[in-house]
Every structure is written in C-alpha cells, then in structure tokens.
N, C-alpha and C positions, 0 to 999 in steps of 0.2 A: 238318580243319575247313575250311569253305569260305571263300574270301577275303571275301565279303560279310559273313559272320558276324564275322570278325576286325575288319573296318572298323567295323561297328556296335558291337562291344564296345569298341573304342578310343574311339569317340565318346561312348558312354554312361557309361563308367567315371568320367570327371572330373565329369559331372553328378551321378552318385550320390554320389560323394565329397563334393561341395559341399553336397548336401542333408543328408548325415549330420553335417557339421561344424556345431557350434553357434556362433553369433556371440558375441563377447565382450560381456558386459553392461557398460553404462557404469559407471564408477567411482562409488561412492556419494559424495554430497556431504559434505564434512567441515565441520562447524560448530564454530568456536571459541567462539561465544556464540550465544544465541538470544533473540529479542525476541518476547514473546507479546502480540499486540495485543488479544486478546479477554479478557485478564484485566481485572478491574474495580477495582483500587485507585484511590482518588481523593486523592492527596496534595496536589494543587493546589486542589481544591475540588469541589463537586458538578457532575457532568457535566449533570445535569438543569437546574440553575440557569444554567449557561453557555448551554445551548441556548435556554432561555427568554430570556436577555439578548440573544442573537443576534437572536431574533425581535423583541424590544422595540426594539433599535437599528435594525432593518430598516425601521421605520416613521418614524424621525426624518428630518428634512429635511437635516441637515448631516452631513458626513463625520465619522467617529469613529475613533480609533486602536484597534487590536486590544487593546492594553494597557488602554485605558479600559474596553472591554467586559468583559475578564476581571476587572478590579477591581470593576466594578459588579455582577458575578455573585458577588462574595465570594471570588474566587480570590487565591492568593498570587502573587507575581511570580517564583516558582521555575522559570521556563522562559525560554528565549531564542529558540526557533524552533518553527514549526509547519509540518508538511507534510501534504498530503492523500493518503490511501491508498485505492486502490480495487482491484478484482479484476484489472485489466489490468496490474498491476505485479508485478515479480518481485524476488527478493533483490538482484540486481545493481543494478537501478534504485533500489530503496529505500536501499541502502547508499550510493549516489551522492548521492541527495537528502538523506539524513540525516547524510551524512559519517561513517558508521560503518565499521568495518573490513570489508574485502571478504569475509571468511569468517564474517560474521554472517548467521544464518538468521532469517527473519521467519515466525512462525506466527500462525494465526488470521485469515489473509487471507480476504476474501470469496471464495466459490467462483466459478470461472469457468464460465459457461454458454454456451459457444460465442460467438455474437455478441450475446447478450442481456446487458445490464448487470446487475451484482449489485444486490441490493435494499438493500445497505448498504455503508458504507465507514467510514473513520476520519479524524478530525483528530488528528494525532499531535503531542503537545507534547514538546519535547526541551530538555534543559539540558546544555550541554557535550557534545553528541553522544550523550547517553544518553536513552532514552525515559523520561519521567516519568509521563505519563498519556495514554491514548487515549480520545477521545470518539466514540461511534458516530453516524454520520449515516445517514439513510434516503434512498433514491433519490427517493421521492415528494415529499419536502420537504427539500431541502438548503439550510440557512439561510446557509451561508458558502460562496461559490463562489470558487475560486482560478483564476488563469490557469495554463496548462500549465507544468509544471516550476517552479512558484513556491514559494518558502519565505517564510513570513511571520514578522515579529518584533513586539515590543511597539509599535514606531513605525509599522507598516504602517497606512495609512489605508484605511478601508472606506467604501464608498458605499452608502447605503440603496437597495433596489430591491424593491418589492412585498413587504415583510415579510422580506426576506433581505438579506444583505450581499455585496457584490462588491468585489474589489480593483481594479476598473477602472471 
C-alpha cells in the first residue's frame, strides 16, 4: 500500500466513524403533573361574562379592582392570583409565575409561529398555586393588559383605557 493511501485512510476513518455514530436523544421531559389551559370548565363563573365585564369596566372613568370586576361578572372569589399566558412562555417560566412545582407541564399553550404573535392566550386564575380556570383572550382585542412578569390579585387596581383595562 502506498504511504499516501495510508495517510488518507487514517484521516478519513475518524470522519466516517463520526458520521455513523448517532447522537444521543435528549431525555424526555418528566411531568409529575399537567395543567391543561385549553380545557373549558368554568367553576368560578362564565368566561364570556367576565370578558364582557372587562369591556364595560374599560369605559369607566375611575380605577376599579380586579376583584370588583370579577364579582360584577357574577364570579365567585375562589381565586387568589391571575397570570397572563401567551405563546412566548415555556413550562419553566409558567411554573415560576404560577409558583407551581418545577416538574409541572403546561399544555394547550398557543402555538409559536416564529416571530409572529399567537392569535390568542389565556388569563389563568389560580387558587393556592392550583389552576382553577383559564379565560381565552384574542390578540386583536385584549381587554386586560398586564405589565411584564406581573401577577394580579383581587386588590390589583385597574385603569380604564379605550374599552380595556391596564394595570398601569
């Protein structure tokens, strides 16, 4: 065998071995519990009535608390926190915001479309770190606008702004 053939063989052999080796697949995520945002039970009250009351309150001239809005919509007070959920969020962020265990998986999230925002999201109502009810919002008309990384409570004051409500 010629020396050049031996050298080429020595150089190519590791490359071929590397191509044949299959990379390890990332370990599947283990979920100790799952939260389905797209389920539609309404134990607190009608989501439609709440959205309508958000709109009504958005035309008032004085600030109003979130608890007053939910009660005006006929909701029970069986919640203590609300978070805003959109397609840009993942399980780790949601678990931090909702203060749920780190091995909780969130399903039913709006799909991610590259840089385009999802056409919907959720206002997620929690009680003692458990999801009680989620209310869908649409991108075209989002009646309740949160500040980044904000959690709302019954006492959170909302300001009217062009038929919507803002926390600032």
